[in-house]
C-alpha positions in Angstrom: -42.4 -116.0 80.6 -45.1 -113.4 80.0 -43.9 -111.5 83.0 -40.3 -111.3 81.6 -41.6 -110.0 78.3 -43.8 -107.3 79.9 -40.9 -106.3 82.1 -38.6 -105.8 79.1 -41.2 -103.9 77.1 -42.0 -101.5 80.0 -38.4 -100.8 80.9 -37.7 -97.0 80.7 -35.3 -97.4 77.7 -37.9 -99.5 75.8 -40.7 -97.0 76.5 -38.7 -94.2 75.0 -37.9 -96.4 72.0 -41.6 -97.1 71.5 -42.4 -93.4 71.7 -39.7 -92.5 69.2 -40.3 -95.3 66.8 -42.9 -93.5 64.6 -40.6 -90.4 64.4 -37.6 -92.5 63.4 -39.7 -94.4 60.8 -40.9 -91.1 59.3 -37.4 -89.7 59.2 -36.1 -92.8 57.5 -38.7 -92.6 54.8 -38.0 -88.9 54.3 -34.3 -89.5 53.8 -35.0 -92.2 51.2 -37.4 -90.0 49.3 -34.9 -87.2 49.3 -32.2 -89.5 48.0 -34.4 -90.6 45.1 -34.7 -86.9 44.0 -31.0 -86.4 43.9 -29.0 -86.9 40.6 -27.3 -90.2 40.5 -23.6 -89.9 41.3 -21.5 -90.4 38.2 -18.6 -92.8 38.4 -15.3 -90.9 38.6 -12.5 -91.5 36.2 -10.6 -93.2 38.9 -13.6 -95.5 39.7 -13.7 -96.5 36.0 -9.9 -97.0 35.7 -9.8 -99.0 38.9 -12.3 -101.6 37.7 -10.6 -104.9 38.1 -8.7 -106.5 35.2 -8.5 -110.2 35.9 -4.9 -111.4 35.3 -4.2 -114.6 33.4 -1.3 -115.7 35.5 -0.5 -119.0 33.8 -1.5 -117.9 30.3 0.3 -119.3 27.3 -1.1 -117.8 24.1 0.6 -120.6 22.0 -1.9 -123.2 23.6 -5.0 -121.1 23.0 -7.2 -121.8 20.0 -9.0 -118.9 18.2 -12.5 -118.5 19.4 -14.9 -120.3 17.1 -17.6 -117.7 16.3 -20.7 -118.7 14.3 -22.8 -115.6 14.1 -24.7 -116.9 11.1 -26.3 -119.4 13.4 -27.4 -117.0 16.1 -27.6 -113.4 14.8 -30.2 -112.0 12.5 -29.4 -109.8 9.5 -29.0 -106.1 10.0 -29.4 -106.1 13.8 -27.4 -104.6 16.6 -27.2 -108.0 18.2 -25.3 -106.6 21.2 -24.2 -108.4 24.3 -22.6 -107.1 27.5 -18.9 -107.6 27.8 -16.4 -107.1 30.6 -13.2 -105.1 30.5 -11.0 -108.2 31.0 -12.1 -109.5 27.6 -11.3 -106.3 25.7 -8.2 -107.8 24.0 -7.9 -111.4 22.9 -4.7 -113.5 22.5 -4.4 -116.9 20.9 -1.9 -119.1 19.0 -2.2 -117.0 15.8 -0.9 -113.9 17.6 2.7 -113.9 16.2 1.5 -114.5 12.6 -1.0 -111.7 12.8 1.6 -109.3 14.3 3.9 -110.2 11.4 1.1 -109.2 9.0 0.5 -105.9 10.7 4.1 -104.7 10.9 4.6 -103.9 7.2 1.2 -102.4 6.9 1.9 -100.0 9.8 5.4 -99.1 8.6 4.9 -99.1 4.8 1.3 -98.0 4.4 0.6 -95.5 7.3 -1.5 -93.4 5.0 -4.1 -96.2 5.1 -3.5 -97.6 8.6 -2.9 -94.7 10.9 -5.2 -91.7 11.4 -4.6 -88.8 13.8 -5.8 -85.2 14.0 -6.5 -82.4 16.4 -10.0 -83.7 17.1 -8.9 -87.2 18.0 -5.4 -86.8 19.5 -6.5 -86.6 23.2 -8.5 -89.8 22.7 -5.5 -91.5 21.1 -3.4 -90.6 24.2 -6.2 -91.8 26.5 -6.5 -95.2 24.6 -2.7 -95.7 24.8 -2.9 -95.2 28.5 -5.8 -97.6 28.8 -4.5 -100.4 26.6 -0.7 -100.2 26.6 -0.1 -99.0 30.1 -3.0 -100.3 32.3 -4.4 -103.3 30.4 -1.8 -105.4 28.7 0.7 -105.8 31.7 -2.2 -106.4 34.0 -4.2 -108.9 31.9 -1.3 -110.8 30.3 1.6 -110.7 32.8 3.3 -113.7 31.1 3.5 -111.7 27.9 4.0 -108.0 29.0 6.5 -107.1 31.7 7.2 -103.6 33.0 10.9 -102.8 32.9 11.3 -99.3 34.3 10.2 -96.8 31.7 9.5 -99.6 29.1 7.2 -102.5 28.7 8.7 -105.7 27.2 6.6 -107.9 24.9 8.0 -111.3 25.8 6.4 -112.9 22.8 8.0 -110.7 20.2 11.1 -109.5 22.1 10.2 -105.8 21.5 9.5 -103.0 23.9 7.3 -99.9 24.0 7.2 -96.8 26.3 5.4 -97.1 29.6 4.2 -93.5 29.3 3.2 -91.1 26.5 5.9 -88.5 27.2 7.8 -87.6 24.0 5.6 -89.7 21.7 3.7 -88.4 18.7 0.1 -89.6 18.4 1.1 -91.6 15.3 3.7 -93.4 17.3 1.2 -94.2 20.0 -1.1 -95.8 17.4 1.8 -97.6 15.8 3.0 -99.1 19.1 -0.6 -100.2 19.8 -1.0 -101.8 16.4 2.3 -103.6 16.7 1.4 -105.3 20.0 -2.3 -106.3 19.6 -4.3 -107.8 16.8 -7.3 -105.6 17.2 -8.0 -102.5 15.1 -9.3 -99.4 16.8 -11.6 -96.7 15.4 -12.2 -93.5 17.3 -15.7 -92.0 17.1 -15.5 -88.6 18.7 -18.5 -86.4 19.7 -18.8 -83.1 17.8 -20.5 -79.9 19.1 -23.9 -81.3 18.3 -23.3 -84.6 20.0 -22.9 -86.6 16.8 -20.2 -89.2 17.0 -17.8 -89.0 14.0 -14.9 -91.1 12.9 -11.8 -89.0 13.6 -8.9 -91.5 13.9 -7.9 -95.1 13.7 -5.3 -97.8 13.7 -6.7 -100.1 11.1 -4.5 -102.9 9.7 -7.3 -105.3 8.8 -10.2 -103.3 7.3 -12.8 -105.5 5.6 -13.5 -103.3 2.5 -13.4 -100.1 4.5 -11.2 -97.3 3.3 -10.6 -95.5 6.6 -9.1 -92.2 5.4 -12.1 -91.6 3.1 -14.5 -91.9 6.0 -12.9 -89.5 8.5 -15.4 -86.9 9.6 -18.4 -89.1 8.9 -21.1 -90.0 11.4 -22.0 -93.6 12.2 -25.1 -93.3 9.9 -23.0 -91.8 7.1 -20.4 -94.6 7.3 -23.2 -97.3 7.2 -25.2 -95.5 4.4 -24.2 -98.2 1.8 -25.5 -101.0 4.1 -29.1 -101.9 2.9 -31.6 -101.6 5.8 -29.2 -99.9 8.2 -30.9 -96.5 8.3 -34.4 -98.0 8.5 -33.6 -100.6 11.1 -30.7 -99.3 13.1 -29.9 -95.7 12.4 -31.8 -94.0 15.2 -31.3 -96.8 17.7 -27.5 -96.7 17.3 -27.4 -92.9 17.7 -29.4 -93.2 20.9 -27.3 -96.0 22.2 -24.1 -94.0 21.7 -25.6 -91.1 23.6 -26.6 -93.3 26.5 -23.3 -95.2 26.8 -21.5 -94.7 30.1 -17.7 -94.7 30.4 -16.6 -98.2 31.4 -19.4 -99.9 29.6 -18.4 -102.7 27.3 -20.6 -104.2 24.7 -19.9 -106.7 21.9 -21.5 -107.6 18.5 -20.6 -109.6 15.4 -20.3 -108.9 11.7 -19.6 -111.6 9.1 -19.2 -112.0 5.4 -17.5 -114.3 2.8 -14.1 -113.4 1.3 -13.6 -115.5 -1.8 -10.2 -114.4 -3.1 -7.7 -115.2 -0.4 -7.1 -114.9 3.3 -5.3 -111.5 3.5 -7.0 -109.2 6.0 -6.0 -105.8 4.6 -9.0 -105.0 2.3 -9.7 -101.3 1.5 -12.3 -102.4 -1.0 -13.6 -105.5 -2.8 -15.6 -107.4 -0.2 -18.7 -105.4 -0.7 -20.6 -104.2 -3.7 -21.4 -100.5 -4.3 -23.8 -100.0 -7.2 -23.5 -96.8 -9.1 -19.7 -96.5 -8.6 -16.8 -97.4 -10.9 -16.1 -100.5 -8.9 -14.6 -103.4 -11.0 -15.7 -106.9 -10.0 -12.8 -109.3 -10.6 -13.1 -112.7 -12.1 -12.2 -114.3 -8.8 -15.5 -113.0 -7.4 -17.6 -114.7 -10.0 -15.7 -118.0 -10.3 -13.7 -118.3 -7.0 -11.3 -121.1 -6.2 -13.0 -122.9 -3.2 -9.5 -123.2 -1.6 -9.4 -119.4 -1.6 -12.8 -118.9 0.1 -13.1 -117.9 3.7 -15.7 -117.0 6.3 -14.6 -113.6 7.7 -16.0 -112.8 11.1 -15.4 -109.5 13.0 -15.8 -109.4 16.7 -16.6 -105.8 17.6 -16.3 -104.3 21.1 -17.6 -100.9 21.9 -16.6 -98.8 24.9 -16.6 -95.1 25.9 -13.5 -93.5 27.3 -14.0 -91.6 30.5 -12.0 -88.4 29.8 -12.7 -87.7 26.2 -15.9 -89.6 25.9 -14.8 -91.0 22.5 -16.5 -94.2 21.6 -13.9 -96.8 20.6 -14.8 -99.5 18.0 -12.4 -102.4 18.7 -12.4 -104.8 15.8 -10.9 -108.3 15.9 -11.0 -110.3 12.6 -11.1 -114.0 12.3 -10.7 -116.0 9.1 -11.9 -119.6 8.7 -11.5 -121.6 5.4 -14.9 -122.6 4.0 -13.4 -126.1 3.6 -13.1 -126.2 7.4 -16.7 -124.9 7.9 -18.0 -127.6 5.7 -15.8 -130.3 7.2 -17.2 -129.5 10.6 -20.7 -130.0 9.4 -21.8 -126.3 9.2 -21.8 -125.8 5.4 -25.6 -126.1 5.1 -26.2 -123.8 8.0 -23.9 -121.1 6.5 -25.5 -121.5 3.0 -29.0 -121.2 4.5 -28.0 -118.0 6.4 -26.6 -116.5 3.2 -29.7 -117.4 1.1 -31.9 -115.9 3.8 -30.3 -112.5 3.5 -32.7 -109.8 2.2 -32.0 -109.1 -1.5 -30.4 -105.8 -0.9 -28.0 -107.1 1.8 -27.2 -110.1 -0.3 -26.2 -107.9 -3.2 -24.1 -105.7 -0.9 -22.3 -108.9 0.3 -21.7 -109.8 -3.4 -23.8 -113.0 -3.2 -24.9 -112.5 -6.8 -21.3 -113.2 -8.0 -19.8 -116.0 -5.9 -23.1 -117.5 -4.7 -23.7 -119.4 -7.9 -20.7 -121.6 -7.2 -20.2 -121.4 -3.5 -23.8 -122.0 -2.2 -24.5 -125.3 -4.1 -21.1 -126.6 -2.9 -21.8 -125.7 0.7 -25.2 -127.5 0.5 -23.6 -130.8 -0.7 -23.3 -133.6 1.8 -19.9 -134.3 3.1 
């Protein structure tokens, strides 16, 4: 056995290999060291666009319950609370789809001054988002709902169609088609010459006390200036995070509040309190009907587009009656989360008005 081993090691080819081994090892280490000094190759637009969208081949939105989000149990107050998401989960569909689309249609067609925002600074990003959502995403993710028919895409749930390309469309039409086919709202944060991301456009049918036209041109910090604790806790972190985001990244976070005067989702004011303004607080806020009280949860997805580098805030709103929250045994947990809000944030959420009636009721045993 030893003789065989020695014979193989001392073979001419093996001798040369042994002589060259140190040289090859040094060369390999040099190549690795050189590679570390080179700038990391950025993903190309095609790389990003080709990331797989998982199709839901047997999907029936009529059999899907809305996601039951309970951020008051898991998320602290005034935190980024971000989690990584995947492209496939960008848009959600459930059994409430048709009802929500019915709510959106008159808002888009009759109140475009509130729901649709375009402009020179944002129009390229609007076109890019249409390409991403309407052309690439919906037919691939939901093939049982969206079918390509030549130059059109048919929405099999609503019986309507929309163009399979942007040729001949105005940017307002692109946003309208988007808003008429998905429940999510989209806010376009575009980088300015100094690298600040500013709101420049939107399709926003379900704002939660957010008057979109009045905020155009504002930075993320300026938009959130009324939120107590935002500047101190999050302002710099959010700016840095936006700057570091890479196209194709998807992150999610939650926002929640109580809406105590009905379930309608279109709210340009009223859900938050702004001291020092001429805001009028209605009687319903101070003595709400419990049947009209809802937990409003916003699921927010952020991503950066590859061509324009606009950061897209995608907002999906969920409304749950407080009677349901209490019946499911979560009333006390919700009340405790509300009571634990810092004073400034509690006032911003209008706790000082509806809290006197709603909180004791939530704390009662079922």
